[in-house]
C-alpha positions as YAML, in Angstrom:
chain: A
units: angstrom
residues:
- id: 1
  name: MET
  ca: [85.00, 104.68, 109.79]
- id: 2
  name: ALA
  ca: [84.71, 106.86, 106.62]
- id: 3
  name: LYS
  ca: [84.77, 106.08, 103.25]
- id: 4
  name: GLY
  ca: [88.69, 106.58, 101.26]
- id: 5
  name: ILE
  ca: [89.41, 107.82, 98.14]
- id: 6
  name: LEU
  ca: [92.64, 107.24, 95.83]
- id: 7
  name: LEU
  ca: [92.47, 109.78, 93.29]
- id: 8
  name: VAL
  ca: [95.84, 109.76, 90.86]
- id: 9
  name: ALA
  ca: [95.92, 111.90, 87.42]
- id: 10
  name: PHE
  ca: [98.64, 112.20, 85.35]
- id: 11
  name: ASP
  ca: [99.60, 114.12, 82.09]
- id: 12
  name: PHE
  ca: [101.52, 111.44, 80.38]
- id: 13
  name: THR
  ca: [102.57, 113.41, 76.98]
- id: 14
  name: ASN
  ca: [106.15, 112.33, 77.58]
- id: 15
  name: ALA
  ca: [105.35, 108.61, 77.71]
- id: 16
  name: HIS
  ca: [104.35, 106.46, 75.22]
- id: 17
  name: GLU
  ca: [100.21, 106.69, 74.89]
- id: 18
  name: ASP
  ca: [100.12, 102.19, 74.34]
- id: 19
  name: GLU
  ca: [101.91, 101.26, 76.61]
- id: 20
  name: PHE
  ca: [100.73, 103.58, 78.95]
- id: 21
  name: HIS
  ca: [98.02, 102.55, 78.61]
- id: 22
  name: ASP
  ca: [98.70, 98.81, 78.69]
- id: 23
  name: TRP
  ca: [100.58, 99.57, 81.89]
- id: 24
  name: TYR
  ca: [96.96, 100.98, 83.67]
- id: 25
  name: ASP
  ca: [94.86, 98.49, 82.55]
- id: 26
  name: LEU
  ca: [97.14, 95.18, 82.46]
- id: 27
  name: GLU
  ca: [99.02, 95.42, 85.19]
- id: 28
  name: HIS
  ca: [98.27, 98.65, 87.44]
- id: 29
  name: ILE
  ca: [94.23, 98.46, 88.02]
- id: 30
  name: PRO
  ca: [94.45, 94.62, 87.97]
- id: 31
  name: GLU
  ca: [96.86, 94.50, 90.98]
- id: 32
  name: ARG
  ca: [94.64, 96.94, 93.15]
- id: 33
  name: ARG
  ca: [91.62, 95.19, 92.37]
- id: 34
  name: ARG
  ca: [92.32, 92.01, 94.45]
- id: 35
  name: VAL
  ca: [93.65, 94.47, 97.54]
- id: 36
  name: PRO
  ca: [91.33, 93.60, 100.36]
- id: 37
  name: GLY
  ca: [89.28, 96.88, 100.34]
- id: 38
  name: PHE
  ca: [89.29, 98.51, 96.99]
- id: 39
  name: GLY
  ca: [85.77, 98.73, 95.31]
- id: 40
  name: LEU
  ca: [85.68, 100.62, 92.31]
- id: 41
  name: CYS
  ca: [88.24, 101.17, 90.10]
- id: 42
  name: GLU
  ca: [87.97, 103.36, 87.00]
- id: 43
  name: ARG
  ca: [89.59, 105.51, 84.71]
- id: 44
  name: TRP
  ca: [88.57, 108.74, 82.97]
- id: 45
  name: ILE
  ca: [90.43, 110.88, 80.42]
- id: 46
  name: SER
  ca: [90.42, 114.29, 80.22]
- id: 47
  name: VAL
  ca: [88.12, 116.55, 77.69]
- id: 48
  name: ALA
  ca: [90.10, 119.39, 77.29]
- id: 49
  name: ASN
  ca: [93.71, 117.12, 76.74]
- id: 50
  name: PRO
  ca: [93.44, 113.10, 75.94]
- id: 51
  name: LYS
  ca: [97.02, 113.55, 77.21]
- id: 52
  name: GLN
  ca: [95.80, 113.88, 80.67]
- id: 53
  name: ALA
  ca: [94.57, 110.33, 83.12]
- id: 54
  name: VAL
  ca: [92.70, 110.68, 86.09]
- id: 55
  name: ALA
  ca: [92.57, 106.84, 87.67]
- id: 56
  name: THR
  ca: [89.85, 106.50, 90.84]
- id: 57
  name: TYR
  ca: [89.50, 103.95, 93.30]
- id: 58
  name: ASP
  ca: [87.06, 103.76, 96.02]
- id: 59
  name: LEU
  ca: [88.50, 102.37, 99.28]
- id: 60
  name: ASP
  ca: [86.32, 100.79, 102.69]
- id: 61
  name: SER
  ca: [88.78, 103.55, 104.48]
- id: 62
  name: LEU
  ca: [91.70, 104.74, 104.20]
- id: 63
  name: ALA
  ca: [93.53, 102.16, 106.63]
- id: 64
  name: VAL
  ca: [93.16, 100.30, 103.32]
- id: 65
  name: LEU
  ca: [96.79, 102.47, 102.22]
- id: 66
  name: GLN
  ca: [98.56, 100.97, 104.94]
- id: 67
  name: SER
  ca: [97.86, 97.37, 104.54]
- id: 68
  name: GLU
  ca: [100.12, 94.68, 104.03]
- id: 69
  name: ALA
  ca: [97.97, 93.88, 100.84]
- id: 70
  name: TYR
  ca: [98.42, 97.00, 99.18]
- id: 71
  name: LYS
  ca: [102.52, 97.93, 100.42]
- id: 72
  name: ALA
  ca: [103.30, 94.85, 99.10]
- id: 73
  name: ILE
  ca: [102.56, 96.63, 95.57]
- id: 74
  name: ALA
  ca: [103.45, 100.14, 96.42]
- id: 75
  name: PHE
  ca: [105.56, 102.75, 97.33]
- id: 76
  name: GLU
  ca: [108.98, 101.00, 97.52]
- id: 77
  name: ASN
  ca: [107.55, 97.86, 96.11]
- id: 78
  name: LEU
  ca: [105.51, 98.81, 92.96]
- id: 79
  name: SER
  ca: [106.60, 96.77, 89.61]
- id: 80
  name: VAL
  ca: [109.61, 97.27, 87.89]
- id: 81
  name: TRP
  ca: [107.07, 98.12, 84.66]
- id: 82
  name: SER
  ca: [105.47, 100.82, 87.08]
- id: 83
  name: LYS
  ca: [108.65, 102.27, 88.39]
- id: 84
  name: ARG
  ca: [109.66, 102.56, 84.37]
- id: 85
  name: VAL
  ca: [106.31, 104.12, 83.35]
- id: 86
  name: GLY
  ca: [105.69, 106.59, 86.40]
- id: 87
  name: PRO
  ca: [108.73, 108.81, 85.61]
- id: 88
  name: MET
  ca: [107.64, 109.63, 82.32]
- id: 89
  name: CYS
  ca: [104.51, 110.96, 83.33]
- id: 90
  name: ASN
  ca: [103.96, 114.23, 85.01]
- id: 91
  name: ARG
  ca: [101.99, 113.63, 88.24]
- id: 92
  name: LEU
  ca: [99.76, 116.15, 88.69]
- id: 93
  name: ILE
  ca: [97.87, 114.99, 91.65]
- id: 94
  name: ARG
  ca: [97.27, 112.18, 94.50]
- id: 95
  name: PHE
  ca: [94.89, 112.53, 96.87]
- id: 96
  name: ASP
  ca: [93.94, 110.35, 99.51]
- id: 97
  name: GLY
  ca: [90.86, 111.51, 101.11]
- id: 98
  name: GLU
  ca: [88.51, 111.01, 104.02]
- id: 99
  name: GLN
  ca: [84.41, 111.35, 102.38]
- id: 100
  name: THR
  ca: [83.27, 114.11, 104.07]
- id: 101
  name: LEU
  ca: [80.23, 114.21, 102.64]
- id: 102
  name: PRO
  ca: [76.95, 112.55, 102.07]
- id: 103
  name: GLY
  ca: [78.00, 109.82, 104.35]
- id: 104
  name: ASN
  ca: [79.10, 106.26, 102.99]
- id: 105
  name: ALA
  ca: [78.10, 106.70, 99.65]
- id: 106
  name: ASP
  ca: [79.83, 104.41, 96.90]
- id: 107
  name: SER
  ca: [81.00, 105.90, 93.63]
- id: 108
  name: PRO
  ca: [77.78, 105.13, 91.54]
- id: 109
  name: ALA
  ca: [78.50, 102.19, 88.24]
- id: 110
  name: GLY
  ca: [78.04, 103.42, 84.81]
- id: 111
  name: ALA
  ca: [78.96, 107.25, 85.11]
- id: 112
  name: GLY
  ca: [79.84, 108.13, 81.48]
- id: 113
  name: GLY
  ca: [81.97, 111.14, 82.96]
- id: 114
  name: VAL
  ca: [83.58, 112.66, 86.25]
- id: 115
  name: LEU
  ca: [84.96, 116.26, 87.48]
- id: 116
  name: VAL
  ca: [87.68, 116.17, 89.56]
- id: 117
  name: ASN
  ca: [87.59, 119.81, 91.76]
- id: 118
  name: ALA
  ca: [90.46, 120.23, 93.99]
- id: 119
  name: MET
  ca: [92.03, 123.36, 95.76]
- id: 120
  name: ASN
  ca: [93.14, 124.84, 99.11]
- id: 121
  name: VAL
  ca: [91.37, 127.15, 100.80]
- id: 122
  name: LEU
  ca: [92.91, 130.46, 102.60]
- id: 123
  name: PRO
  ca: [92.63, 129.46, 106.02]
- id: 124
  name: GLU
  ca: [90.97, 132.64, 107.22]
- id: 125
  name: HIS
  ca: [88.27, 131.35, 105.14]
- id: 126
  name: ASP
  ca: [88.55, 127.44, 105.85]
- id: 127
  name: ALA
  ca: [84.78, 127.92, 108.17]
- id: 128
  name: GLU
  ca: [82.92, 129.13, 105.91]
- id: 129
  name: PHE
  ca: [84.30, 127.72, 102.65]
- id: 130
  name: ASN
  ca: [83.02, 124.11, 104.23]
- id: 131
  name: GLU
  ca: [79.74, 125.64, 105.31]
- id: 132
  name: TRP
  ca: [78.74, 127.30, 101.39]
- id: 133
  name: TYR
  ca: [80.55, 123.95, 99.65]
- id: 134
  name: ASP
  ca: [78.33, 121.82, 102.32]
- id: 135
  name: ASN
  ca: [75.11, 123.63, 102.90]
- id: 136
  name: GLU
  ca: [74.81, 124.96, 99.20]
- id: 137
  name: HIS
  ca: [77.31, 124.53, 96.62]
- id: 138
  name: ILE
  ca: [77.10, 120.97, 96.73]
- id: 139
  name: PRO
  ca: [73.49, 120.43, 97.61]
- id: 140
  name: ALA
  ca: [72.84, 122.28, 94.34]
- id: 141
  name: LEU
  ca: [75.16, 120.22, 91.78]
- id: 142
  name: ALA
  ca: [73.56, 117.03, 92.97]
- id: 143
  name: ALA
  ca: [70.37, 118.77, 92.01]
- id: 144
  name: VAL
  ca: [71.39, 119.19, 88.84]
- id: 145
  name: SER
  ca: [69.63, 116.70, 85.84]
- id: 146
  name: GLY
  ca: [72.52, 114.41, 85.35]
- id: 147
  name: VAL
  ca: [74.50, 114.29, 88.26]
- id: 148
  name: LEU
  ca: [74.91, 110.19, 89.31]
- id: 149
  name: SER
  ca: [77.01, 111.94, 92.73]
- id: 150
  name: ALA
  ca: [78.50, 114.31, 94.62]
- id: 151
  name: ARG
  ca: [80.62, 113.54, 97.21]
- id: 152
  name: ARG
  ca: [83.45, 115.60, 99.01]
- id: 153
  name: PHE
  ca: [86.69, 114.19, 100.63]
- id: 154
  name: ARG
  ca: [89.39, 115.96, 102.28]
- id: 155
  name: ASP
  ca: [93.42, 115.09, 102.84]
- id: 156
  name: PRO
  ca: [94.66, 116.95, 105.30]
- id: 157
  name: THR
  ca: [98.44, 115.61, 104.29]
- id: 158
  name: GLY
  ca: [98.75, 116.16, 100.33]
- id: 159
  name: THR
  ca: [99.31, 119.30, 97.71]
- id: 160
  name: HIS
  ca: [95.33, 119.71, 97.57]
- id: 161
  name: ARG
  ca: [93.70, 119.14, 101.25]
- id: 162
  name: TYR
  ca: [90.01, 119.23, 99.30]
- id: 163
  name: LEU
  ca: [88.12, 117.45, 96.51]
- id: 164
  name: ALA
  ca: [85.00, 117.79, 95.18]
- id: 165
  name: LEU
  ca: [83.75, 114.21, 92.89]
- id: 166
  name: TYR
  ca: [81.32, 114.52, 90.58]
- id: 167
  name: HIS
  ca: [79.81, 111.16, 88.58]
- id: 168
  name: LEU
  ca: [78.01, 112.91, 85.34]
- id: 169
  name: LYS
  ca: [75.48, 110.30, 83.00]
- id: 170
  name: SER
  ca: [77.95, 112.42, 80.91]
- id: 171
  name: PRO
  ca: [80.74, 115.36, 80.96]
- id: 172
  name: GLU
  ca: [78.53, 117.45, 78.86]
- id: 173
  name: VAL
  ca: [76.19, 117.85, 82.09]
- id: 174
  name: ALA
  ca: [78.93, 120.16, 83.58]
- id: 175
  name: ALA
  ca: [79.16, 122.42, 80.36]
- id: 176
  name: GLY
  ca: [75.12, 122.89, 80.05]
- id: 177
  name: ALA
  ca: [73.41, 125.37, 81.40]
- id: 178
  name: GLU
  ca: [71.68, 124.16, 84.55]
- id: 179
  name: TRP
  ca: [75.32, 123.42, 85.92]
- id: 180
  name: LYS
  ca: [76.18, 126.90, 85.17]
- id: 181
  name: ASN
  ca: [73.42, 128.75, 86.59]
- id: 182
  name: ALA
  ca: [73.47, 125.66, 89.71]
- id: 183
  name: ALA
  ca: [77.71, 126.99, 90.01]
- id: 184
  name: SER
  ca: [77.02, 130.56, 90.42]
- id: 185
  name: THR
  ca: [75.60, 131.93, 93.22]
- id: 186
  name: PRO
  ca: [76.84, 135.13, 95.11]
- id: 187
  name: TRP
  ca: [77.92, 133.40, 98.34]
- id: 188
  name: THR
  ca: [80.23, 131.33, 95.21]
- id: 189
  name: GLU
  ca: [81.60, 134.15, 93.43]
- id: 190
  name: ARG
  ca: [82.12, 136.06, 96.61]
- id: 191
  name: LEU
  ca: [84.24, 132.91, 97.84]
- id: 192
  name: ARG
  ca: [85.93, 132.15, 94.84]
- id: 193
  name: PRO
  ca: [89.08, 134.59, 95.11]
- id: 194
  name: HIS
  ca: [90.45, 133.32, 98.23]
- id: 195
  name: PHE
  ca: [90.39, 129.47, 96.29]
- id: 196
  name: ARG
  ca: [94.36, 127.95, 96.05]
- id: 197
  name: ASP
  ca: [95.74, 125.62, 93.82]
- id: 198
  name: HIS
  ca: [92.81, 124.74, 91.84]
- id: 199
  name: LEU
  ca: [92.87, 121.72, 90.08]
- id: 200
  name: ARG
  ca: [89.91, 121.56, 87.52]
- id: 201
  name: ILE
  ca: [89.82, 118.45, 85.16]
- id: 202
  name: LEU
  ca: [86.14, 117.06, 83.20]
- id: 203
  name: THR
  ca: [86.52, 113.76, 82.19]
- id: 204
  name: ARG
  ca: [84.70, 110.92, 80.01]
- id: 205
  name: ARG
  ca: [85.41, 107.38, 80.56]
- id: 206
  name: TYR
  ca: [88.30, 105.66, 79.43]
- id: 207
  name: VAL
  ca: [87.08, 103.00, 77.36]
- id: 208
  name: GLN
  ca: [89.81, 100.03, 76.70]
- id: 209
  name: GLY
  ca: [91.04, 99.85, 73.66]
- id: 210
  name: GLY
  ca: [88.56, 102.52, 72.71]
...
């Protein structure tokens, strides 16, 4: 069974910052770490906008999100605190996806940054899009110095069908010349006009109390 990812991003401009972080650190993340099938649970803050936060949760499989243990803390069973803080925030994305590349690799521990790239593509270019991503784009970016992992996920029911997740030694890796050279090719430029709903968030690791 394929590995899964749960990724959620919020703009919490309208929430109380201290409470938002306390809610995540003291309740929301610990609750999910206790659910069987959840792996590494981490938080990230956007480099461009410190009011945007990303949480990533490795899953043994997407079936974990249908388990009784998860349902007991999610959906209609969210805590009072979650029901209060959540509506203050603008959810940018919730992505429940199966890993399609590479195999069953987990998130590496200790990354200093994560790049989130979520998008849709025009249906008539779907096959070529996946060929490009799997055979050129991911291998090229995975080979860039400072890239700890490069993975792809698919969510057929969410707002964004495709997600690429890059764990980085630091967020500066994705701003360097080596990254830019790897990311810009004739094939890339030919496909780029067919991307839709593109969401790109470059983040650095969130440090509790930092």
